Structure formats: C-alpha cells, structure tokens
VEXLOZA-261664 format. One record per residue (C-alpha): residue in three letters; x, y, z. Coordinates in steps of 0.05 Angstrom, whole numbers, plus 5000, padded with zeros to 4 digits. Layout:
N
ALAXYZ...
***
This chain:
524
MET555449524733THR550549484791THR545548924782PHE538249024796ASN538748574856ASP544249014884ALA540049634871ARG534849344919VAL539749284976ARG541049855025ALA545249815088ALA541750195144ASN547950185188ALA555249995184ARG555649435236PRO559648795222PRO556048125221ASN555947735286THR559147085264GLN557346775331GLY549946915321LYS544846365322TYR541146545258VAL539747045203LEU533447425219TYR528447645167TRP523648145200VAL517348165158GLN514048845160MET510348985095PHE512048435044ARG508047925083ARG509147315040LEU514146755033HIS514346734957SER516447224902ASN520047614956HIS526747954945ALA527948055020LEU526747315034ASP531447134977HIS536947575005ALA536147305075LEU536546595048ARG543046765011LEU546147055073ALA544046455115ALA547045975064GLU553446375059TRP554346385135LYS551645685144LYS546345915193PRO538945765200LEU533946285176VAL528646555223VAL522646925195TYR519547385247GLU512847715233GLY509548155286LEU503048525294LYS502049075346LEU495449355372ASN496950095366TYR498550205293PRO494950805262TRP487550645247ALA488149955279ALA481449605271ALA478448915267ARG478148965191HIS485649085182HIS487548605238THR483548025209PHE486348115140ILE493548125166LEU492447525212GLN489647115155GLY496147265119MET500147045179ARG496246395180ASP498246275108ASN505546465122ALA505845945178ALA503545415129ALA508445655076ALA514245645125LYS512544935145ARG512744735071LEU519345085061GLY522344805125VAL524345475156SER523045745225TYR517146225227TRP516046615291PRO509446995292PHE507947485348VAL501347835359GLU500648345415THR495148245466PRO493448655528ASP497148125569ASP503348115526ALA505748755492GLY512248435469ARG516249025494GLY523448985470LEU522048335432VAL525248545366LYS531448795403ARG532048115438LEU531447745372VAL536748185340ALA541548055397ASP541947315376ALA542347455301CYS548247475254ALA544748025214VAL537648275203VAL534148335136THR527748735131ASP523149105082ASP525149775053TYR518150055049PRO517750805036ALA511751005078PHE507350885139ILE511150705204VAL516450275170PRO522050785156ALA521951045227GLN522150335255ASN528050175210ARG531950785231ALA530650645305LEU533049925298ALA539050115256ALA541450585311LYS540750065366ALA542849415331ASP549849155339VAL549248755274PRO547848965202LEU540749185186ILE539749075112LEU533749395077ILE531049065015ASP526549424964GLY521248924944ASN516149454926GLY515649354851LEU518749054789VAL523749614779PRO527849824840LEU525750504865ALA533050724870ASN533850654795LEU527851084776GLY531451754785PRO528752414813ALA521552574830VAL516652674774ALA510553114766ALA506352614727ALA505851884708ALA507652074637HIS514552274662LEU515751634700ARG512951154648PRO518851204598ARG523851084655ILE520150444675HIS519650214603LYS527050324593LEU528849904654PHE523449374651ALA526848844608GLU533048824652ALA528948834716TRP524948244689GLY531347834690HIS532547984763ARG525847774792ALA525047444860ALA524446684863THR517246484853GLU518145914902PRO524445994944VAL529445424950VAL531945325021PRO539145075022LYS541044505068GLY542144745140VAL538445395130GLY531945045146LYS533944805216ARG527944905261LEU529045355322ASP524145495378PRO522446225391PRO524346555458PHE517046765467ASP510146465462PRO508446505388TRP501546665362ASP497646045344PRO495446075271LYS490545495280GLN485945875327ASP479246195308ILE481546865280PRO474847235284LYS473947025356PHE481147225373VAL480347915339ALA473848035375SER477447945442LEU482548505427PRO481949245446LEU481349465373ASP476349895336GLN470949375329THR466349875293VAL470249705229PRO469048955222ALA472248475173VAL468948475105PRO464447865097GLY467047395044VAL473747745036GLU479747345060GLY486747605069GLY493147215057ALA497246925001ALA492446364984ALA486546834976GLY490847344939ARG493246834889ALA486146584879ALA483647294867LEU489347404817ALA487746754780ASP480346944777PHE481947634751VAL486447374695ALA481346854674ARG474947264677LYS476448014678LEU483048144644PRO480347974574ARG475548574580TYR479749024624ALA480749594575ASP473349734566GLY470549464631ARG474749714688ASN471750414692ASN464450234686PRO461250194755ASP454250004731ASP454449264744PRO459649054796ALA458848324776ARG461348494706ASN466249044725ALA473348874705ALA477149214762SER482148734792ALA480648824867LEU487848634881SER490149274916ALA489149014987TYR493348404973LEU498748834942HIS498549325000TYR499548795053GLY504648425010HIS500447795005VAL501747804930SER507348184894ALA507048644835GLN511848154802GLU507147554805VAL501347994783ALA505348194721GLU507547474709ALA500347234712ALA497847784665LEU503347664614GLY503046904616ASP508346364620ASP510846444549TRP512147194552THR519247454544PRO522048164538ALA522648034463ALA515248204460ILE516648914483ASN515749474432PRO521449944452LYS519650474401THR512550604424ARG510351194465ASN503450904469LYS502050594538ASP497250104504ASP502649794459PHE508749684502TYR508849004536CYS505048634482ARG499648754430ASP493748634476PRO490749294500ASN487648954560VAL494348704586ASN497849364571GLY492349764605PHE492549334667LEU500149334672ASP500350084664GLU496150114727VAL499749574768VAL506749794747THR506850524725TRP501350834767ARG503050414828ASP510350614822VAL508351354817GLY506051334890TYR511750894916HIS517151284879TRP514351954902HIS514651724974HIS521551424964VAL524452074936ARG520852574980GLY522152165043ARG529652175028GLU529452925013SER525653115075GLY529552685124ALA522752505152GLY522752365227SER518551915268ARG511752095298GLY512452555358ASN518452955334THR518253605373SER524653935348TRP521054525317GLN522655265326ALA517255785333GLY516156135267ALA520155625228THR517655345162PRO514554675179GLN517854065148PHE513153525126ASN513652815154PHE512752365093GLU511951745136THR506151975180PHE503652565138ASP504052985202PHE506753665219SER509253885287PRO507054185331GLY500053905338GLY500153455277GLU496753965232ARG495853755161THR497854225106LEU498554155031ASP503554725023VAL509854315015ILE506653744976LEU502754034919PRO505654344855ASP505955104855TRP500155184806ALA495554764850LYS497455134913ALA496355804879THR489555644850LEU486855324913ALA489355914954LYS486056394906HIS479356054916ALA480055904990GLY474756415007ASP469656184956THR462656034981ARG461255294986GLU454255104967HIS454454515014LEU458754405076TYR459153755116ARG462453535180LEU466752915185ASP461152525220GLN456352705164PHE461152475111GLU462551835149ALA455151675157ALA453851815082GLU449152385100THR450252865041HIS445253124990ASP448652714935GLU446051994930LEU451851764886TRP456952014936ASN453051704992ALA452951034955ALA460551054944GLN461651205018ARG456950635038GLU460750164992LEU467250375026VAL464550245096ALA461449575078THR466649285032GLY473249645046ARG473749914975ILE470450394926HIS469750274852ASN475950564817TYR472351114778LEU467751304835ARG473651364884MET476151954843LEU469252284845TRP468652124920GLY475052504934LYS473353104890LYS466653204924VAL469953214993LEU474353784969GLU468154154942TRP464154075007SER469554225059ARG471354905088THR478554865067PRO482954395025ALA486754205089GLU480254005122ALA478253605060TYR484953245062ALA483953055135VAL477052785120LEU479552365062GLU485452095102HIS480951895159LEU475551555117ASN480351205070ASN485150955123LYS479650745172TYR475450345123ALA479450175060ILE483149505066ASP488649805023GLY488850445064ARG495350755090ASP498850555026PRO503451014985ASN498150974931SER492651164980TYR496351814993SER498251954921GLY491051824902MET488252284955LEU493252824937TRP491352764864VAL484653054885PHE488353704901GLY492653714837LEU498653264852PHE500852874789ASP495953284748ARG495753924707PRO491254544706TRP484354414677PRO480655024651PRO475755334658GLU477055634727ARG471555434775PRO469355634845VAL473055254901PHE477254844852GLY480255404811THR483855024755VAL484554374795ARG480953814757TYR473453814771MET468753224771SER461153204781SER456052674799GLU451552944743ASN456852814689THR458252134719ALA450951954716ARG450652174643LYS456851764627PHE454551124659ASN448050764673LEU448550724748SER442350314763GLY446449684774TYR451150044821PHE445650324864GLU442249644866TYR448849324888VAL450049834944ASN442849794967GLY443749044971LEU449449135020GLY443949295072THR445449505142ALA452649265137SER453949915099GLU451750355156PRO457750605197ARG457050525272ARG457551175310GLU463551195357
***
C-alpha cells in the first residue's frame, strides 16, 4: 500500500540521477522553512542515500506578480531566519535575491547542472507549476516535486468537490494515518550531508539592513511593509504560540466578532502559512497539544465541532486550518491537473475557440481577460447572467475602491485596514468582497478589482485560499440562497446594515481610525 510519504512525491520528469553530481539540491519556492518540511526531509534522505551534501537554494526575483516592498520584506525576513536555521543544522544554504545589477539569469539551470537530483515544492498555484514544468523539461537530472501543502496529501483527497462539507469527511477519514506520516519537526542531518559548500554566485547577505535594502530596489514602494509585523519562522512560531495561549481558548465565540481587535480571537497566521514560514502541521500540533493522539478522534461524528477532540475551540480552529484551507488547495490541485494549465503568455489560441482557463495565473488568452464562466458552478453562472443587466445603485472605479472612497463607511474601514495592515478581519473580508460585486458593472469587473486589491495589499495574497475566498463571493463552494435579489440573483448576499446590527462596531471603527495616515493608499 502506498504510504502517505509516497503520496507526497511526484516525479516531474524521467531523468536518471547524476551519480557524479556534487550535491542534492533542494530548491525552496513556497515552503520557506527548514523545519516541519516534507520536501526538506525527502532531500535529506536522498543526500544520505547517495552520500552527497545537501544544498538548500532559495531565490527571490523582482518581477513576480504584484511585487512590492510589503511582500519582499516579509519574504526576506524569512530568508534571514532560514540562513540562521541552516547554520544550526549544518547544511549549505544559498540565498539569491535579484537586484538591478544581478538578475541571476540562468542561475537555477547552472545549479541543476551540478546536482545529482533536484527536490522542490509541489505547490498548486501562482507561478510555481509553470516554473516546475519548465525546469523538468530542461533538467538532465530528476526533478522531484513534494506536496507539503497540508496534513493530508492532496493526491489522496480524490476528485474536486463543490463544498467544504464534501471534502471534510474525506479529510477526517485520512487524518489519523496522515498524522503518523508528519514531517520531522526538527530535521536530523546525517553525517556528510552537512558538508559546507560555497555557492557559484554572490549570495544575499542576511545580516544587512532589510528595510534599507528593500527601499533600494525597483519595487512598488507604495505598498510598504506593515509596521510591527515580521515575517519568518521565528515570528511565525511566536505568533502561533501567542494564539494558542491567548486566543484559542475563546476561538469558537470570538473569531467572528470584529468589534474589539485586541480581543478578537482570529489567529492572524495566514501570511505565515502562505509563505511557508510555518506549516499547517505545526499549527495543528500546537492546537492539539503534546499529549494528543489519534485515539482522541471521534470517528462516528458528522459534527465538525466534535471530531479531533471535545474542545469546540480546537475543533473550530482546525476545521479552518485543515478543512477550509484544503478546500482551496485541493481545488487548485484538481482543476490545474484537469486544465493542463500553461504558463503566462501562452498564445496558442484559435479564433472563436472556447477559452481554457489558466489555473496558475488566473488569466485567459488572448489579452488576459478574466472570466468566471469555467470556474463557477452552473447555478451561479446562470443567476449572475440573469441579473447582469440589473441597475446598480452605486458604481465605483478601481481607484475609488482602492482609496476607500465609497458611500459605505464600514466597507471603507475594511479597505483601509487592508491597506494599512495587510489583512482584513475574517468576517468583514466576506462583506468586503460581496460589496465589490454589488457595486461593479459586471461580475468579471468585480473579480478583477478583488484580485488586484487582495493581491497587492494582503500579505497572504496570491494564495490558493485567496482565490477560493474571492470566488466564494460569486458562488463557488456555496449554494443558492433565496430570495432572489437584484445583481446577486440567488448568490449569497451580505449587507453592512445587517453586519452593524449583528455586531457593535464602535471598537472596530476606533481601531481603523487609529491606523491614521498609514491606512491611506498612495496614488500611483
């Protein structure tokens, strides 16, 4: 029977190992940590088997989509932590950061030429699948992709689902066995694997002043780093420990109330999960505690609040960090395989042909138009099309949305929070998205606005869950909600008025107002 570790491994090509190679190369792309990492574990095993040193290469380009000082700073803080972790482990860590004077053209290809094999991250979205395919075609050695996305391997979760309720029982069924195949919390480096090698390029210096370095780069400096928010494994682990100690005990009742951000129980871990500075595995381990074993599972329950243990706070949190997170990752994994998604810039389209969606870049060719036609369930497409011509009471341009210049003070506050802090309160993020749909000329235009605002400002933007969350606004992973309304049809509707009646928002407004001028977006 295939083990869960085997289910995480996927050969991207059929090349034989180069036994004369100098090292095993682990190319870090999205799981940017040197602990609780299945890809690192696999690379270490290969290095030990072949008696070769391990080299960990982590790069950062300047031209990734929505590149900005905010994202760059967060990633570089993680690279700083990885350099320290590699030193503790005794393995070679080669960080490269592109600058205007050094684009690193052909660098990965040069590193691969000296490798026995390459291990990298099997991430189902963003630019990673296209990069993996391109390298697999060019490399003369094996390219091995490792799924480190969640606790249960995506390959074992079966076909696509229409709702979290359909995926949840699959995860529950597989969870106990997956728990026994977790990554090493702290990797053990076998003798010889930790031999230090010098890189064939000038590596980035992790000891330098990161804000000063980022300020010198040709990035979007209008989206600055969030004051007081650090990236990296050390900050991520500290945030996780703080959440478990202070917020988890009141998570079930406190996570959705935006009134007082100081008392809100939301975890604020999504950015660390997105950049791989912490793993879903260590988050679950921390929530369940050192003494937890799968014997605590209630296999007969269909209640999401009574599966892992008897604490509704822990169950509610794990349903978010395991089930709901896996919904987005699994959907990308399945649809990306089905679509045969190509890299950005694919021009092999025939006039009049039905466009095929690119599940990596969320683009269509020609022209990169966005459309929801091949993504949404049939009922959502039909009801949105039926109401496409409905009169919109309010219409706003992208620049008005971005500057928080709508008639709705609650929406404006949520947008200002996003710009200033890189996140929006969980409940208000849903309202924020629904209002953009209501105040845009078409659903496709609303989607483009949401994608731009989320990916530009949110520290966890460009994540599979960013996209599944945005598409939920239009009916993905949801069901029809009567009564039928203008613009929405039977797509779920939300209003600021109902939200204000549900919560006392005085604390939230006070919090956002306290963000001051930092919450005002700079005009480009």
